[in-house]
C-alpha positions as CSV (number, residue, x, y, z in Angstrom):
1,M,0.0,0.0,0.0
2,I,2.8,2.4,1.0
3,R,4.8,1.5,-2.1
4,A,1.7,2.1,-4.3
5,A,1.2,5.5,-2.7
6,K,4.8,6.4,-3.5
7,Y,4.5,5.4,-7.1
8,F,1.2,7.4,-7.4
9,I,2.9,10.5,-5.9
10,F,5.8,10.2,-8.2
11,F,3.4,9.9,-11.1
12,L,1.5,13.0,-10.0
13,A,4.7,15.0,-9.4
14,L,6.0,14.2,-12.9
15,L,2.7,14.9,-14.6
16,P,3.3,18.7,-14.9
17,F,6.7,18.0,-16.6
18,A,5.1,15.5,-19.0
19,V,2.4,18.1,-19.9
20,L,5.0,20.8,-20.5
21,C,6.9,18.4,-22.8
22,W,3.7,17.6,-24.7
23,R,3.0,21.3,-25.1
24,V,6.5,21.9,-26.4
25,L,6.2,19.1,-28.9
26,N,2.8,20.4,-30.0
27,N,3.8,24.0,-30.0
28,T,1.0,25.1,-27.6
29,L,3.0,27.3,-25.2
30,G,1.8,30.6,-26.7
31,P,3.6,33.4,-28.4
32,D,6.6,33.3,-26.1
33,P,7.3,29.6,-25.4
34,A,10.6,30.2,-23.5
35,D,9.0,32.7,-21.1
36,T,6.0,30.3,-20.5
37,L,8.4,27.4,-19.8
38,A,10.4,29.5,-17.4
39,I,7.4,30.7,-15.5
40,E,5.7,27.3,-15.4
41,T,8.7,25.4,-14.2
42,G,9.5,28.1,-11.6
43,E,6.0,28.0,-10.2
44,W,6.1,24.2,-10.0
45,A,9.4,24.4,-8.1
46,L,7.7,26.9,-5.6
47,R,4.6,24.6,-5.3
48,F,6.7,21.6,-4.3
49,L,8.7,23.7,-1.9
50,L,5.4,24.8,-0.2
51,L,4.2,21.2,-0.2
52,S,7.5,20.1,1.5
53,L,7.1,22.9,4.1
54,A,3.4,21.9,4.7
55,I,4.2,18.3,5.7
56,T,5.3,19.0,9.2
57,P,2.3,21.1,10.3
58,I,-0.1,18.7,8.6
59,R,1.6,15.8,10.3
60,N,1.6,17.4,13.7
61,I,-1.9,18.9,13.6
62,G,-3.5,15.9,11.8
63,G,-1.5,13.2,13.6
64,W,-0.3,11.6,10.3
65,P,3.3,10.5,11.0
66,K,3.4,8.5,7.7
67,L,3.5,11.8,5.8
68,F,7.0,12.6,7.1
69,P,9.0,10.8,4.3
70,Y,7.1,12.7,1.6
71,R,8.7,16.0,2.9
72,R,12.0,14.8,1.3
73,T,10.2,13.6,-1.8
74,F,8.5,17.0,-2.4
75,G,11.8,18.8,-1.7
76,L,13.6,16.8,-4.3
77,F,10.9,17.4,-6.9
78,A,11.2,21.1,-6.1
79,L,14.9,20.8,-6.9
80,F,14.0,18.9,-10.1
81,Y,11.7,21.7,-11.4
82,A,14.1,24.4,-10.2
83,S,16.8,22.7,-12.2
84,V,14.6,22.6,-15.3
85,H,13.7,26.2,-14.7
86,F,17.4,27.1,-14.6
87,L,18.1,25.0,-17.8
88,V,15.3,26.9,-19.6
89,Y,16.9,30.1,-18.6
90,L,20.3,29.0,-19.9
91,L,19.2,27.3,-23.1
92,F,16.3,29.5,-24.3
93,L,16.5,32.9,-22.6
94,L,20.3,33.3,-22.6
95,Q,20.9,30.9,-25.5
96,L,24.1,29.6,-23.8
97,R,25.8,33.0,-23.9
98,W,28.0,32.0,-21.0
99,S,29.6,35.5,-20.8
100,E,26.3,37.0,-19.8
101,I,25.4,34.5,-17.1
102,F,27.5,36.2,-14.3
103,E,26.5,39.6,-15.5
104,D,22.8,38.7,-15.1
105,I,23.4,37.2,-11.7
106,I,25.3,40.3,-10.5
107,E,23.3,43.1,-12.3
108,R,19.7,41.8,-12.2
109,P,18.3,41.5,-8.6
110,Y,15.6,39.0,-9.5
111,I,18.2,36.7,-11.1
112,T,20.4,37.1,-8.1
113,V,17.6,36.1,-5.7
114,G,16.5,33.2,-7.9
115,F,20.0,31.9,-8.4
116,T,20.7,32.1,-4.7
117,A,17.6,30.1,-3.9
118,F,18.6,27.5,-6.6
119,V,22.2,27.1,-5.2
120,L,20.9,26.7,-1.6
121,L,18.3,24.1,-2.9
122,L,21.2,22.2,-4.6
123,V,23.0,22.1,-1.3
124,L,19.9,20.7,0.5
125,G,19.4,18.2,-2.3
126,A,23.0,17.0,-2.1
127,T,22.8,16.6,1.7
128,S,19.3,14.9,1.7
129,T,20.7,11.3,1.7
130,K,20.8,9.1,4.8
131,A,24.6,8.9,4.6
132,M,24.8,12.7,4.7
133,M,22.4,12.9,7.6
134,R,24.7,10.5,9.6
135,R,27.8,12.4,8.5
136,L,26.5,15.9,9.4
137,G,24.7,14.8,12.6
138,R,23.1,17.7,14.4
139,R,24.4,20.1,11.8
140,W,22.0,18.5,9.3
141,K,18.9,19.9,10.9
142,Q,20.5,23.3,11.1
143,L,21.5,23.2,7.5
144,H,18.1,22.1,6.3
145,K,16.4,25.1,8.0
146,L,17.6,26.9,4.9
147,V,14.4,25.7,3.3
148,Y,12.6,28.6,5.0
149,L,14.9,31.1,3.4
150,I,14.7,29.3,0.0
151,N,10.9,29.6,0.1
152,I,11.1,33.3,0.8
153,L,13.7,33.9,-1.9
154,A,11.7,31.8,-4.4
155,L,8.6,33.9,-3.7
156,I,10.5,37.2,-4.1
157,H,11.9,35.9,-7.4
158,L,8.4,35.1,-8.6
159,I,7.1,38.5,-7.5
160,W,9.8,40.2,-9.5
161,I,9.0,38.1,-12.6
162,L,5.2,38.7,-12.3
163,R,5.4,42.4,-11.9
164,T,2.2,43.4,-13.7
165,D,-0.1,40.7,-12.2
166,L,0.7,39.7,-8.6
167,T,-2.4,37.6,-8.1
168,E,-0.5,34.3,-8.1
169,A,2.3,35.7,-6.0
170,V,-0.2,36.8,-3.4
171,F,-1.8,33.3,-3.4
172,Y,1.5,31.7,-2.8
173,A,2.4,34.2,-0.1
174,S,-0.9,33.4,1.7
175,I,0.2,29.8,1.9
176,L,3.8,30.5,2.9
177,L,3.2,33.0,5.6
178,P,1.0,30.7,7.8
179,L,3.5,27.9,7.3
180,L,6.3,30.1,8.5
181,A,4.1,31.5,11.3
182,Y,3.5,27.9,12.5
183,R,7.2,27.3,12.8
184,V,7.7,30.6,14.8
185,Y,4.8,29.6,17.1
186,R,6.2,26.1,17.7
187,R,9.7,27.3,18.3
188,Y,9.1,30.3,20.5
189,V,5.5,30.9,21.5
190,S,4.7,27.3,22.4
191,K,7.9,26.9,24.4
192,A,7.2,30.2,26.2
193,L,3.7,29.1,27.2
194,K,4.9,25.8,28.5
195,H,7.5,27.6,30.6
196,I,4.9,30.0,32.0
197,N,2.6,27.0,32.8
198,L,5.4,25.2,34.6
199,S,6.3,28.3,36.6
200,T,2.7,28.9,37.7
201,S,2.2,25.2,38.6
202,N,5.3,25.3,40.8
């Protein structure tokens, strides 16, 4: 049953990529295919980042511990779509003009933010194996807290790209902010309340 669920999630996660490939082959990406591909792959990377971030509160609030392994799965799919997003930028938008890559990263803030998020996501992907977890020990958890920063940077990157219509960016922000607020509550407010309760009981 668990294996079947994993296969089903893999199928669903790869479905957007398959649809994009089909649209490329059938030339149905609109008047600016490269721009459409860049936006679509970037948004799917952000969606999977948000899904990965949502696993912990859903697991804690709903009492579903079996969801925990999917946090890593969604995180890796976020890296997959972010990598495709970066390749689209290199191949179709820059057309492999390597001399312009570093100029873009330095001179265009939205590229700087997006590239920073991508590099950090690569680091998390490279350290997501069980062997790396054992090697890094306690430092692994500290390192993987970068996922919060990555989500924020990815959202800022999207806002910069969708300058004229921020509807989608506002939608993603309305998901991200409660997820971040939940972490703040669990880490600081919840602990403070427990401390107060212990003090008053004594």
